[in-house]
N, C-alpha and C positions, 0 to 999 in steps of 0.2 A: 492569537487568531482573531480575526475581525468577526464580530457578530453579524449575522444576516439581519437585514431589515425585514420585519414582518410584512407579509404580502399586502395587508390593508394599508400599512404606513407607506409602503413603496408606491402603491397606486395613488395615494393622496399626494405624495411628493411629486410624482410624475404629472398629475393633474394640475398641481400648483405651478410646476415648472412651465407647462404648456400655457397656462393662463398668464403667467408673467411674460413669457415670450410674445404672446399675442398683444398684451397690454403695451409692451415696449414698441412693437411694430406700429401700433396705432399712435403712440406718442411721437415716434419719428415722423410718420406721415403728417400728423397735425402740426408738428413743429416746422417741418419743411414747407408746408402749405402757408403757414403764417409768416415764415421768414425765408423767402425764396433765396436761393444761392447754393453754393457748394458747402456742405456741412460735413465735418469729420464725424463719421458714425461712432468712433471710439469716444470722442468728447461727449456726444449726445448720450451714449450709454453710461459713461462715468457720472454725468450729472444726474441722470435718471436713477441710477443705482444708489447714489449717495442719498437721494431723497427717500428711496425705499428703505435704506438702512437706517436713516434718521427716524423715520416713522416707526420702524421695528424697535429701535432702541427706546423711543419714547413710550411705546406700548409696553415693553418689558418693564421699564421703570415704573409706569403707572400700575401695572399688575403687582410688582414687588411692594409698592406702597399699600395697595389694597390688601395684600396678603398679610403684611405687617399689622395693619389696622385690625383685621379680623383676628389675628393671633393675640393681639393685645386685648381685644374685647373678650375673647375666650378665656384668657388668663384671669381677667377681672371677675368673670362669672364662675 
């Protein structure tokens, strides 16, 4: 059975989803204004989402390195 997402987490996820949708809509408007013409929304979304995923992956890797450094420091103390 799938666990329910706690209400506070569900609200945070919903808020983040709304923020990302708004950010993407702004990105599309800015891109289309800067590059007039017929643009495939799917390609715009794919490029935008790849950038978001890359930033997320970079952040996770940086956090992992920081956690490892802290764990190593704690082991020495």
